[in-house]
N, C-alpha and C positions, 0 to 999 in steps of 0.2 A: 583845844588849838587845832590849828588847820594841818592838812597833810597834802603836800604837792609831790606828785611823781612826774618827773618831765623827761621824756623820751629816753627811759632806761633800757639797756641792752644787757641780757645775762646768758650764760652758757656754761656747759660743762665740757672741758677739753675743746674740741672743735665743733661740738654741737651747739648751736644757738637754740635757746629755749623761749627767751623773752626778746622781742624784736620791736624796739621802738614804743614802748608802752608809756602813756601820758594820761593822767586824770588828776582830779582835785576835790578834797572834801573840806569843807569849811567848818568852823569851830562847832562842834555839837552835832555834825551830821553823821549819819549812818550810811555806809557805802558796802557794796558787795561786788566781789569778782566772781562771776558765774561763768561755768564752762565745764566741758566733758573732762574726763580723767586724761592727763597729760597734756592739757592745753597750756600749762604754765602758770596757773593761778596760785598755786602753793609756793613755787619758787618766787613769784613776785612778793608774797607775803613774807618770806624768809629774808628776802632782800631789805624790805622795809624795817624788818626787825633787827637787822644787822648780822644775820647769819650767812648771807651771800654778798659778795662785792660785785658792784655793777662795772660793765666795761665801757659803758657810755651812758650819758645823761647824769641826772642828780635827783635826790630825794631831800626833801626838807620836812621838818617837823616843828611846827610852830615857829616858822621864819628861820629856823637853824638848819644849815646844811649838813646832813649827816652821812650821806653816800654821795660819791663821785669818783671818777678815776683819780688815784692817788689820795682819796680821802675816806677813810672808813672808821666812823665813830663806833666805839664799842657798844654792844647791845645793852648793858647795863647802864650807859649813860645817855641813852636816846629818850628817856622818859616814855618808853613804849611797853606796854603790858601785853602779854600773849596767853591765850586760851588755846590748849592743844587739843587735837583731835581725840586722844585717849584720856585726856583730863590731867595725865602726869602727877597725880596726888602722890604725896610721900607716904608710903604705906605703915611706917613705924611711927608717924605723927598722928595726934587726934586732929579733929576738924579745926579747933581753934588754933593749933600750932601751925598747921597748914596754911591757914589765912593769915598769920602773923609772921610767916617766913621771911618776907621782904621788908619787915619794919623794924630791923634791929637798931637802927638809927634813933628810933623814938624811945621815950622812958617806958618804964613798964606800964604805969596807969595810962600813958597816950595809947600804947599798944593795945592794951585791953578795952579801952574805950572804943578804939577804931574797929576792932575785931567784932565786938558786940553790935556796934552800929551795922557793919557789913552783914553779920548774921541776921539781924531783924530785917534789913533790906531785902536779902535773898531768901527770906522765909526759912531760916536754919536755926531760929533761937531755940535753945535747949540742948542742940545736938553738938556743942562744942567740945565735949569729951568722947565723942565717939570716934572710931576709926573708919578710914574709906570702906573697908570691906563690910562695915556694918552699916552701909547706906546704899539706898536704891541708885539707879543710873541718873534719874533727875536730881537726886540730891548731891550727888557727886559732881555734877555739872555745875549746880550752884556754888559749890565749895570751889571749883576751879575758877569761876567767875568772881567770886570774893576776893581770892588770893590774888587774881590778876588786877582787880580794882583798889587792892589794899594800898599800894604806894601811890596812889592817885596819878596815874599815867596821863601824860597828854593825848595819847593815842592808845586804843585798845585794838588788838588783832586777835582774830578769831578764827581757826583753822577746822573747818567742817564741824562746827561745834556740837551739832545734835544727830551726827551720823549714827551713834551708837544706841540711839533711843527710838522706841516704837512712834508709829506715825501720830497716835493721839497724843502722847507726852511731848513728842517734838513740836507739834503745833502750839501746846499750852506753854511749853518752855519758851518758845519764841515771842509770843505775846507777853509773858512776863518780863523777859530780858530786853525787849525793846523798851517797855515801859520804864525800867530801871534805868537805861542807859539814856533815854531822852530826860528823864527827870533830874539826872546828874549832870546832863550836857556834855557826856563823854564822846569824843570823836572816835568813830569805831569803823574798822574795815573787817569784813569776814569774807571767807571764801566757801563755795558751795558748789555742788552740781545739781542742786535741787531748785528749779525755778519757783516753785511755790515758797519755798522758804526765803529765797532772795526778795521776792516781791512782799512778803509778810513784814520783814524785817528792815529793809532798806529805803533810804530816801533816793538814793542814787545806786543804779546797777550798771555794771559793765560786762558785756559778753566778750569772752576770749575764745579765741580759735587759734590754733597753731602759733601760740605766743604773741598774737596781735590782737588789738582791741577792735572789735567790729562796731561797737556802740556803747556809748556811756550817756545814760539818760535816767529819767525817772522810770519808775515801774510801769506807769501808764503808758509813757511815750514807747518803752521798749515793746510792750505788748500791741497797742494799737497803730503804731506807727514805726515798725521794724525798719531797720536801714538795709537789710538783705533778706533773701529767702531763709539763709541759714538761721538768722536771728528769729525770724518768723516761726520756723519750724521748732526751734530749741525751746522757745518761751510759751508754746501753747498750741492747741489744736487748731487746724486751719485748712481751708481748701482753696483751689485756683479756678477761676472761671476764665475762659478765653474772651477777650474783649476787642473791640475795634473802636478806634477813635473816629468819629465823624462829625467834623467841624467842632462846635462846643460840647458835643455829647459822647458819651461813653456807651456803647451799645454791648449788651452781654445777656445770657440766658435768663436774668432775672429782670430784663428791661432796659430802660434807658436812664442814665445818671449824668448830671452837670460834670463837666471836667474840672479838676482842680485848677485854680488860677495859673499856676505855672504848668504849661503842657508837657506832656511826656514826649520823649523821643520815639518816633516810629509809628506806625498805624496799628500794628498788632501788639497787645500787651497782654500782661496776666493780672487779673483782679484778685487781691487776696481776700478771702472771706472767712471771719471768724465765726465759730458756732453762734455767738451771741449777735452777729449782725443781721441774723434771719428771725423773722417772726412769723406766727400763722395770719393769714388774711384768706377768708373764704373766696374773695375776688381776685386774688392774686395770682401769680403763675403756677400752674399745676406741677405737682410733683408727687413721686410715689415713694412710699416708705420701704426702704431696702432693709434696714436693720434698726433696732433701738436698744438702749440700754438705760434702764431705770436707776437714777441716782438719788432717790429720796425726794428732794425738793424739786428736782429737774429730771427731765428725760433728755438724753443725747440720742439724736436721730440721725441716720445717713439717709439723705433723700436723692432719688435720681430725678432730674428734671427732664422735661419732654424732649430736649435734643439730646439727651444721653449723659450729659455731665453730671457729676455727683458732688454734692456739699455735705458737710456736717452742720446740725442746727440743735441748739440747746434750748429747749422751751420749759416754761414752768410745768411741773407734773400734772397740773389739772387739764393741760391740753394734752390729752392721752389719745394717741393715735396707734391703732394696730399695725403690724407689718403688713404690706401689700395694699394698704389703703391709699386713696388719692386725696391730696389735701392741697390747699392754695397757700402760697408764701409769698413774701416780699422781702426785699433788702431794706434793712434799716440801719445802714452804717452811717456814722456821725461824719466820717472822713473817709476819703478813697486812699487806698495804699495799691500803687502799681509798680509792676516790675516789668523789666523787658521778657518778652514772651519766652525767650531761650537762655535767661539767666540761670546759670548753675546755682547751687545752693551756697556756695562759699564765697561768691564774687562781691566786692565791696564796692556797689555802684548803684545806689537807689535810683529809680527811673525818675522821680520828681520830688520836689522838696516837700511834698505832702507825706512822703514816705520816710522822712529822716526824723 
């Protein structure tokens, strides 16, 4: 089912936390609220779950109004499941009983059938009689997911679901859980501070800062067409080159590029360069290798251009250049992202439509 959050405001006492948050998830979509600690993402999740009342705006689940000023549908009546950061498993219940906890309305045979199906789906077959302390972190995460899915909620909420797992397990669990949720068609919203996790799991990502949504878009658009410098910085490495608008051309240290159809305001601008926007070219602009970081399949370089500006570049590791060597490079950006030269990192005002 769909999830609609329309201009909600929340706070604690006189302190506002969420300031006009709006977004929508269609049936079966996976969304993510991304942001640093204290940005309001978990408060928004708790409001959707029914644990916090909204001061303004409304929340709809499957077309039903569940939150608005003067209306607060109880959490257990929202058809919303939630996976907590610490899993919140019942230590005195075995795996099967944890998964079946919300299925008391079903007959015993129906409960057992649903539990076994979910254990099979989450790769926990044969572990139904074990207790939480006998499981690994990844297995506990799967139990929490199976328990949340058992009542077949219209919307599943996940609060920093992989924060307690190591990096390798977090990536594997992310792939597995996305596959499960997409196979079941479960509309899902998670919150995280990790952009890699957000990009790997979500169809739509919203970056929050100080209780406001800076951009709600696909992971591709968030990374390649960030709406602000803050979004660009939070979602990946990048460098800026000073650039000048010359009629229909953008002039910068890596050469000249055609301007976007909608021209930017002002003559002096900042051009965002992602590491994968630069590739080696012996006939290109000269650059000196200042530093390098071997990453296996790729090498991350810091390059100083002839004019003194520095950029980061990510090349396949077969393009192996030593520190202090001189190499040729060229710009290979599929689209230009431009900002005002003096725009601070948190201002919500993209320079051109190409940056949105």
